[in-house]
Backbone and ligand atoms as CSV (ligand in chain L), in Angstrom:
chain,resi,resn,atom,element,x,y,z
A,1,MET,N,N,-17.220,-7.148,3.401
A,1,MET,CA,C,-17.966,-6.062,2.694
A,1,MET,C,C,-17.098,-4.726,2.822
A,2,TYR,N,N,-16.762,-4.116,1.649
A,2,TYR,CA,C,-15.956,-2.950,1.673
A,2,TYR,C,C,-16.770,-1.729,2.240
A,3,ASP,N,N,-16.245,-0.968,3.102
A,3,ASP,CA,C,-16.875,0.237,3.620
A,3,ASP,C,C,-16.088,1.466,3.271
A,4,LYS,N,N,-16.729,2.352,2.485
A,4,LYS,CA,C,-15.970,3.542,2.004
A,4,LYS,C,C,-15.623,4.492,3.124
A,5,ASN,N,N,-16.176,4.297,4.265
A,5,ASN,CA,C,-15.883,5.185,5.333
A,5,ASN,C,C,-14.592,4.722,6.096
A,6,ASN,N,N,-13.479,4.815,5.286
A,6,ASN,CA,C,-12.174,4.538,5.896
A,6,ASN,C,C,-11.202,5.532,5.436
A,7,VAL,N,N,-10.090,5.672,6.134
A,7,VAL,CA,C,-9.156,6.814,5.926
A,7,VAL,C,C,-8.481,6.732,4.542
A,8,PHE,N,N,-8.242,5.420,4.089
A,8,PHE,CA,C,-7.490,5.361,2.805
A,8,PHE,C,C,-8.405,5.728,1.614
A,9,PHE,N,N,-9.686,5.417,1.806
A,9,PHE,CA,C,-10.610,5.851,0.712
A,9,PHE,C,C,-10.591,7.325,0.618
A,10,LYS,N,N,-10.549,8.005,1.712
A,10,LYS,CA,C,-10.585,9.443,1.748
A,10,LYS,C,C,-9.232,9.976,1.193
A,11,ILE,N,N,-8.141,9.301,1.474
A,11,ILE,CA,C,-6.869,9.715,0.871
A,11,ILE,C,C,-6.892,9.566,-0.621
A,12,LEU,N,N,-7.510,8.430,-1.080
A,12,LEU,CA,C,-7.625,8.177,-2.531
A,12,LEU,C,C,-8.487,9.288,-3.181
A,13,GLN,N,N,-9.423,9.738,-2.502
A,13,GLN,CA,C,-10.295,10.846,-3.140
A,13,GLN,C,C,-9.716,12.134,-2.915
A,14,LYS,N,N,-8.510,12.251,-2.237
A,14,LYS,CA,C,-7.783,13.461,-1.945
A,14,LYS,C,C,-8.571,14.359,-0.999
A,15,GLU,N,N,-9.430,13.742,-0.228
A,15,GLU,CA,C,-10.237,14.518,0.793
A,15,GLU,C,C,-9.322,14.710,2.013
A,16,ILE,N,N,-8.413,13.818,2.235
A,16,ILE,CA,C,-7.401,13.861,3.350
A,16,ILE,C,C,-6.054,13.915,2.679
A,17,PRO,N,N,-5.202,14.948,3.091
A,17,PRO,CA,C,-3.916,15.016,2.454
A,17,PRO,C,C,-2.924,13.928,2.811
A,18,SER,N,N,-1.993,13.630,1.891
A,18,SER,CA,C,-1.006,12.620,2.230
A,18,SER,C,C,0.310,13.017,1.477
A,19,ASN,N,N,1.319,12.512,1.931
A,19,ASN,CA,C,2.637,12.777,1.327
A,19,ASN,C,C,2.926,11.713,0.210
A,20,ILE,N,N,2.430,12.053,-0.973
A,20,ILE,CA,C,2.424,11.058,-2.151
A,20,ILE,C,C,3.826,10.892,-2.737
A,21,VAL,N,N,4.199,9.681,-2.952
A,21,VAL,CA,C,5.441,9.372,-3.560
A,21,VAL,C,C,5.337,8.784,-5.007
A,22,TYR,N,N,4.125,8.233,-5.264
A,22,TYR,CA,C,3.909,7.625,-6.581
A,22,TYR,C,C,2.367,7.485,-6.781
A,23,GLU,N,N,1.958,7.572,-8.055
A,23,GLU,CA,C,0.602,7.305,-8.403
A,23,GLU,C,C,0.498,6.781,-9.853
A,24,ASP,N,N,-0.324,5.785,-10.122
A,24,ASP,CA,C,-0.613,5.372,-11.442
A,24,ASP,C,C,-2.079,4.902,-11.547
A,25,GLU,N,N,-2.479,4.182,-12.556
A,25,GLU,CA,C,-3.891,3.848,-12.689
A,25,GLU,C,C,-4.427,2.755,-11.775
A,26,VAL,N,N,-3.478,2.068,-11.118
A,26,VAL,CA,C,-3.939,0.992,-10.177
A,26,VAL,C,C,-3.642,1.255,-8.774
A,27,CYS,N,N,-2.724,2.240,-8.459
A,27,CYS,CA,C,-2.312,2.401,-7.037
A,27,CYS,C,C,-1.876,3.854,-6.711
A,28,LEU,N,N,-1.856,4.114,-5.398
A,28,LEU,CA,C,-1.367,5.388,-4.871
A,28,LEU,C,C,-0.412,4.985,-3.735
A,29,ALA,N,N,0.691,5.684,-3.703
A,29,ALA,CA,C,1.681,5.383,-2.632
A,29,ALA,C,C,2.010,6.681,-1.893
A,30,PHE,N,N,2.112,6.524,-0.530
A,30,PHE,CA,C,2.365,7.726,0.307
A,30,PHE,C,C,3.050,7.311,1.577
A,31,HIS,N,N,3.778,8.289,2.187
A,31,HIS,CA,C,4.478,7.973,3.467
A,31,HIS,C,C,3.463,7.630,4.544
A,32,ASP,N,N,3.782,6.628,5.373
A,32,ASP,CA,C,2.975,6.216,6.489
A,32,ASP,C,C,3.101,7.417,7.579
A,33,ILE,N,N,1.978,7.730,8.201
A,33,ILE,CA,C,1.895,8.832,9.112
A,33,ILE,C,C,2.649,8.541,10.458
A,34,ASN,N,N,2.895,7.218,10.690
A,34,ASN,CA,C,3.538,6.791,11.855
A,34,ASN,C,C,4.537,5.740,11.518
A,35,PRO,N,N,5.758,6.184,10.856
A,35,PRO,CA,C,6.640,5.247,10.356
A,35,PRO,C,C,7.333,4.361,11.362
A,36,THR,N,N,7.517,3.077,11.028
A,36,THR,CA,C,8.218,2.201,11.936
A,36,THR,C,C,9.668,2.007,11.509
A,37,ALA,N,N,10.142,2.651,10.440
A,37,ALA,CA,C,11.512,2.613,10.070
A,37,ALA,C,C,11.839,3.918,9.221
A,38,LYS,N,N,13.086,4.110,8.852
A,38,LYS,CA,C,13.452,5.327,8.189
A,38,LYS,C,C,12.555,5.627,6.882
A,39,ILE,N,N,12.323,4.482,6.250
A,39,ILE,CA,C,11.352,4.565,5.119
A,39,ILE,C,C,10.149,3.620,5.394
A,40,HIS,N,N,9.000,4.232,5.304
A,40,HIS,CA,C,7.755,3.429,5.552
A,40,HIS,C,C,6.714,4.035,4.681
A,41,VAL,N,N,6.490,3.308,3.544
A,41,VAL,CA,C,5.541,3.823,2.496
A,41,VAL,C,C,4.438,2.884,2.450
A,42,LEU,N,N,3.191,3.337,2.201
A,42,LEU,CA,C,2.012,2.487,2.018
A,42,LEU,C,C,1.602,2.597,0.576
A,43,VAL,N,N,1.311,1.472,-0.030
A,43,VAL,CA,C,0.873,1.377,-1.394
A,43,VAL,C,C,-0.595,0.859,-1.340
A,44,ILE,N,N,-1.561,1.653,-1.719
A,44,ILE,CA,C,-2.957,1.295,-1.709
A,44,ILE,C,C,-3.516,1.143,-3.107
A,45,THR,N,N,-4.515,0.240,-3.248
A,45,THR,CA,C,-5.136,0.015,-4.559
A,45,THR,C,C,-6.106,1.150,-4.829
A,46,LYS,N,N,-6.284,1.410,-6.115
A,46,LYS,CA,C,-7.351,2.330,-6.525
A,46,LYS,C,C,-8.677,1.700,-6.399
A,47,GLY,N,N,-8.759,0.416,-6.621
A,47,GLY,CA,C,-9.982,-0.360,-6.444
A,47,GLY,C,C,-10.291,-0.541,-5.011
A,48,CYS,N,N,-11.563,-0.763,-4.717
A,48,CYS,CA,C,-12.042,-0.879,-3.352
A,48,CYS,C,C,-12.002,-2.327,-2.908
A,49,TYR,N,N,-10.966,-2.733,-2.213
A,49,TYR,CA,C,-10.856,-4.120,-1.694
A,49,TYR,C,C,-10.497,-4.101,-0.191
A,50,THR,N,N,-11.024,-4.934,0.643
A,50,THR,CA,C,-10.788,-4.838,2.048
A,50,THR,C,C,-9.380,-5.291,2.444
A,51,ASN,N,N,-8.925,-6.331,1.756
A,51,ASN,CA,C,-7.585,-6.912,2.227
A,51,ASN,C,C,-7.028,-7.695,1.067
A,52,PHE,N,N,-5.839,-8.350,1.290
A,52,PHE,CA,C,-5.075,-9.073,0.313
A,52,PHE,C,C,-5.947,-10.060,-0.416
A,53,ALA,N,N,-6.657,-10.922,0.406
A,53,ALA,CA,C,-7.424,-12.023,-0.205
A,53,ALA,C,C,-8.616,-11.463,-1.100
A,54,ASP,N,N,-9.269,-10.400,-0.649
A,54,ASP,CA,C,-10.274,-9.748,-1.436
A,54,ASP,C,C,-9.749,-9.252,-2.743
A,55,PHE,N,N,-8.555,-8.629,-2.641
A,55,PHE,CA,C,-7.875,-8.017,-3.880
A,55,PHE,C,C,-7.579,-9.179,-4.921
A,56,VAL,N,N,-6.878,-10.177,-4.462
A,56,VAL,CA,C,-6.373,-11.237,-5.427
A,56,VAL,C,C,-7.535,-12.079,-5.867
A,57,THR,N,N,-8.647,-12.064,-5.166
A,57,THR,CA,C,-9.830,-12.930,-5.603
A,57,THR,C,C,-10.607,-12.169,-6.635
A,58,LYS,N,N,-10.811,-10.894,-6.442
A,58,LYS,CA,C,-11.719,-10.091,-7.289
A,58,LYS,C,C,-11.166,-9.234,-8.359
A,59,GLU,N,N,-9.820,-8.887,-8.205
A,59,GLU,CA,C,-9.210,-7.947,-9.199
A,59,GLU,C,C,-8.695,-8.778,-10.450
A,60,SER,N,N,-8.594,-8.178,-11.572
A,60,SER,CA,C,-8.138,-8.848,-12.780
A,60,SER,C,C,-6.612,-9.170,-12.543
A,61,ALA,N,N,-6.193,-10.232,-13.287
A,61,ALA,CA,C,-4.828,-10.667,-13.211
A,61,ALA,C,C,-3.868,-9.563,-13.740
A,62,GLU,N,N,-4.345,-8.890,-14.703
A,62,GLU,CA,C,-3.482,-7.776,-15.279
A,62,GLU,C,C,-3.207,-6.637,-14.257
A,63,ASN,N,N,-4.313,-6.324,-13.516
A,63,ASN,CA,C,-4.178,-5.298,-12.462
A,63,ASN,C,C,-3.385,-5.699,-11.262
A,64,ILE,N,N,-3.577,-7.027,-10.879
A,64,ILE,CA,C,-2.769,-7.558,-9.796
A,64,ILE,C,C,-1.284,-7.468,-10.083
A,65,GLN,N,N,-0.930,-7.902,-11.339
A,65,GLN,CA,C,0.457,-7.790,-11.791
A,65,GLN,C,C,0.925,-6.319,-11.817
A,66,LYS,N,N,0.094,-5.439,-12.282
A,66,LYS,CA,C,0.486,-4.024,-12.355
A,66,LYS,C,C,0.806,-3.544,-10.947
A,67,PHE,N,N,-0.124,-3.908,-9.962
A,67,PHE,CA,C,0.004,-3.403,-8.623
A,67,PHE,C,C,1.348,-3.901,-8.018
A,68,PHE,N,N,1.649,-5.179,-8.143
A,68,PHE,CA,C,2.905,-5.664,-7.418
A,68,PHE,C,C,4.098,-5.161,-8.238
A,69,GLN,N,N,4.009,-4.995,-9.522
A,69,GLN,CA,C,5.159,-4.409,-10.237
A,69,GLN,C,C,5.406,-2.933,-9.799
A,70,ALA,N,N,4.224,-2.237,-9.547
A,70,ALA,CA,C,4.402,-0.864,-9.011
A,70,ALA,C,C,5.064,-0.863,-7.665
A,71,VAL,N,N,4.782,-1.812,-6.761
A,71,VAL,CA,C,5.426,-1.917,-5.516
A,71,VAL,C,C,6.913,-1.984,-5.676
A,72,ALA,N,N,7.328,-2.881,-6.548
A,72,ALA,CA,C,8.854,-2.983,-6.843
A,72,ALA,C,C,9.386,-1.714,-7.399
A,73,ARG,N,N,8.678,-1.087,-8.221
A,73,ARG,CA,C,9.105,0.180,-8.865
A,73,ARG,C,C,9.227,1.307,-7.802
A,74,ILE,N,N,8.276,1.337,-6.881
A,74,ILE,CA,C,8.331,2.342,-5.859
A,74,ILE,C,C,9.598,2.187,-4.974
A,75,ALA,N,N,9.821,0.941,-4.620
A,75,ALA,CA,C,11.037,0.592,-3.811
A,75,ALA,C,C,12.317,1.118,-4.550
A,76,GLU,N,N,12.262,0.830,-5.812
A,76,GLU,CA,C,13.396,1.216,-6.635
A,76,GLU,C,C,13.550,2.771,-6.558
A,77,ARG,N,N,12.418,3.468,-6.691
A,77,ARG,CA,C,12.473,4.964,-6.716
A,77,ARG,C,C,12.801,5.545,-5.347
A,78,LEU,N,N,12.470,4.761,-4.285
A,78,LEU,CA,C,12.829,5.211,-2.983
A,78,LEU,C,C,14.277,4.991,-2.669
A,79,GLY,N,N,14.965,4.281,-3.566
A,79,GLY,CA,C,16.429,4.035,-3.472
A,79,GLY,C,C,16.815,2.963,-2.457
A,80,ILE,N,N,15.821,2.022,-2.164
A,80,ILE,CA,C,16.144,0.977,-1.175
A,80,ILE,C,C,16.180,-0.440,-1.843
A,81,SER,N,N,16.114,-0.525,-3.122
A,81,SER,CA,C,16.163,-1.840,-3.780
A,81,SER,C,C,17.446,-2.586,-3.532
A,82,GLY,N,N,18.506,-1.846,-3.624
A,82,GLY,CA,C,19.898,-2.490,-3.463
A,82,GLY,C,C,20.096,-2.985,-2.022
A,83,ALA,N,N,19.803,-2.141,-1.041
A,83,ALA,CA,C,20.045,-2.538,0.327
A,83,ALA,C,C,18.976,-3.597,0.866
A,84,GLY,N,N,17.781,-3.520,0.306
A,84,GLY,CA,C,16.746,-4.442,0.675
A,84,GLY,C,C,15.680,-3.732,1.469
A,85,TYR,N,N,14.558,-4.394,1.536
A,85,TYR,CA,C,13.418,-3.790,2.248
A,85,TYR,C,C,12.409,-4.966,2.517
A,86,ARG,N,N,11.399,-4.622,3.321
A,86,ARG,CA,C,10.429,-5.577,3.687
A,86,ARG,C,C,9.032,-5.085,3.100
A,87,ILE,N,N,8.257,-6.065,2.478
A,87,ILE,CA,C,6.897,-5.693,2.202
A,87,ILE,C,C,5.982,-6.538,3.046
A,88,LEU,N,N,4.885,-6.015,3.533
A,88,LEU,CA,C,3.942,-6.678,4.290
A,88,LEU,C,C,2.521,-6.218,4.114
A,89,SER,N,N,1.584,-7.055,4.368
A,89,SER,CA,C,0.206,-6.670,4.310
A,89,SER,C,C,-0.582,-7.375,5.409
A,90,ASN,N,N,-0.981,-6.544,6.402
A,90,ASN,CA,C,-1.744,-7.054,7.501
A,90,ASN,C,C,-3.116,-7.426,7.013
A,91,THR,N,N,-3.579,-8.606,7.346
A,91,THR,CA,C,-4.846,-9.089,6.906
A,91,THR,C,C,-5.687,-9.610,8.087
A,92,GLY,N,N,-6.666,-8.856,8.418
A,92,GLY,CA,C,-7.618,-9.261,9.473
A,92,GLY,C,C,-7.186,-8.884,10.916
A,93,HIS,N,N,-8.060,-9.328,11.796
A,93,HIS,CA,C,-7.878,-8.966,13.231
A,93,HIS,C,C,-6.623,-9.477,13.846
A,94,ASP,N,N,-6.311,-10.712,13.725
A,94,ASP,CA,C,-5.073,-11.205,14.370
A,94,ASP,C,C,-3.829,-10.544,13.881
A,95,ALA,N,N,-3.829,-10.040,12.652
A,95,ALA,CA,C,-2.631,-9.392,12.149
A,95,ALA,C,C,-2.574,-7.868,12.565
A,96,GLY,N,N,-3.740,-7.405,13.157
A,96,GLY,CA,C,-3.785,-5.977,13.582
A,96,GLY,C,C,-4.080,-5.074,12.451
A,97,GLN,N,N,-4.839,-5.589,11.396
A,97,GLN,CA,C,-5.095,-4.633,10.306
A,97,GLN,C,C,-6.050,-3.537,10.823
A,98,GLU,N,N,-5.561,-2.280,10.712
A,98,GLU,CA,C,-6.246,-1.100,11.159
A,98,GLU,C,C,-7.171,-0.564,10.129
A,99,VAL,N,N,-6.707,-0.462,8.926
A,99,VAL,CA,C,-7.496,0.118,7.869
A,99,VAL,C,C,-7.967,-0.869,6.879
A,100,GLN,N,N,-9.309,-0.913,6.662
A,100,GLN,CA,C,-9.934,-1.981,5.904
A,100,GLN,C,C,-9.959,-1.640,4.370
A,101,HIS,N,N,-8.865,-1.148,3.875
A,101,HIS,CA,C,-8.678,-0.962,2.416
A,101,HIS,C,C,-7.380,-1.579,2.132
A,102,PHE,N,N,-7.283,-2.502,1.115
A,102,PHE,CA,C,-6.017,-3.227,0.910
A,102,PHE,C,C,-4.866,-2.325,0.662
A,103,HIS,N,N,-3.723,-2.651,1.368
A,103,HIS,CA,C,-2.508,-1.897,1.228
A,103,HIS,C,C,-1.313,-2.826,1.545
A,104,VAL,N,N,-0.212,-2.386,0.966
A,104,VAL,CA,C,1.077,-3.003,1.231
A,104,VAL,C,C,1.993,-2.012,1.880
A,105,HIS,N,N,2.661,-2.398,2.943
A,105,HIS,CA,C,3.646,-1.629,3.572
A,105,HIS,C,C,5.073,-1.867,2.935
A,106,ILE,N,N,5.764,-0.757,2.572
A,106,ILE,CA,C,7.224,-0.960,2.129
A,106,ILE,C,C,7.997,-0.324,3.216
A,107,ILE,N,N,8.842,-1.158,3.793
A,107,ILE,CA,C,9.598,-0.802,5.073
A,107,ILE,C,C,11.089,-0.964,4.818
A,108,GLY,N,N,11.912,0.013,5.051
A,108,GLY,CA,C,13.320,-0.109,4.783
A,108,GLY,C,C,14.075,1.180,5.158
A,109,GLY,N,N,15.189,1.358,4.452
A,109,GLY,CA,C,16.043,2.524,4.696
A,109,GLY,C,C,17.025,2.359,5.822
A,110,GLU,N,N,16.964,1.222,6.484
A,110,GLU,CA,C,17.871,0.863,7.613
A,110,GLU,C,C,17.767,-0.576,7.833
A,111,LYS,N,N,18.719,-1.166,8.621
A,111,LYS,CA,C,18.711,-2.536,8.942
A,111,LYS,C,C,17.480,-2.896,9.850
A,112,LEU,N,N,16.613,-3.790,9.466
A,112,LEU,CA,C,15.372,-4.084,10.187
A,112,LEU,C,C,15.578,-5.189,11.193
L,1,5GP,P1,P,-2.492,-1.660,8.920
L,1,5GP,O1,O,-2.308,-2.157,10.339
L,1,5GP,O2,O,-3.918,-1.473,8.522
L,1,5GP,O3,O,-1.696,-2.510,7.902
L,1,5GP,O4,O,-1.756,-0.240,8.846
L,1,5GP,C1,C,-2.377,0.986,8.634
L,1,5GP,C2,C,-1.261,1.964,8.523
L,1,5GP,O5,O,-1.790,3.194,8.096
L,1,5GP,C3,C,-0.542,2.255,9.866
L,1,5GP,O6,O,0.861,2.012,9.715
L,1,5GP,C4,C,-0.844,3.710,10.145
L,1,5GP,O7,O,0.248,4.425,10.646
L,1,5GP,C5,C,-1.225,4.293,8.763
L,1,5GP,N1,N,-2.141,5.392,8.738
L,1,5GP,C6,C,-3.338,5.384,9.409
L,1,5GP,N2,N,-4.003,6.563,9.165
L,1,5GP,C7,C,-3.186,7.286,8.318
L,1,5GP,C8,C,-3.277,8.518,7.651
L,1,5GP,O8,O,-4.279,9.260,7.855
L,1,5GP,N3,N,-2.300,8.918,6.846
L,1,5GP,C9,C,-1.232,8.124,6.625
L,1,5GP,N4,N,-0.200,8.566,5.865
L,1,5GP,N5,N,-1.062,6.881,7.197
L,1,5GP,C10,C,-2.016,6.502,8.059
């Protein structure tokens, strides 16, 4: 069950500031507050989904495609497409998911 009382929902509502790098109709991307590499950007959905499985189960195929195409576009804009990067999405307790609003990490800018 999605709970709007999470930090990413507040960032989406612009109630909490973030360092935004990209925004379109399906997603918002901003720098992680606690980066684990030189580049660490979070891409969050505009729709309210708790995690990856929730997103791909409930969202339209068109918006799922738009979301993942945006992730690739953001990496391109960050200038890390050529050198390479990692995308990951922590899902659930064992993965250590902290924020219960679906998001993808884009990590790169150096050898990982
Ligand atoms: P998760 O473990 O849920 O995949 O990762 C959540 C990520 O969100 C962490 O990397 C954490 O540093 C980041 N984060 C948590 N709170 C904030 C915040 O208020 N602003 C930003 N920019 N990042 C946050």
